[in-house]
Steps between C-alpha positions, in 0.01 A plus 500: 500500500623540146819685579677538837628843402147639479419348838807661656421838345138481615613403848746788506230745391268370770775530757567859408 
């Protein structure tokens, strides 16, 4: 992963 922030945001969106 390039940035952890993007990973967290993507994970949050998937969790929604």
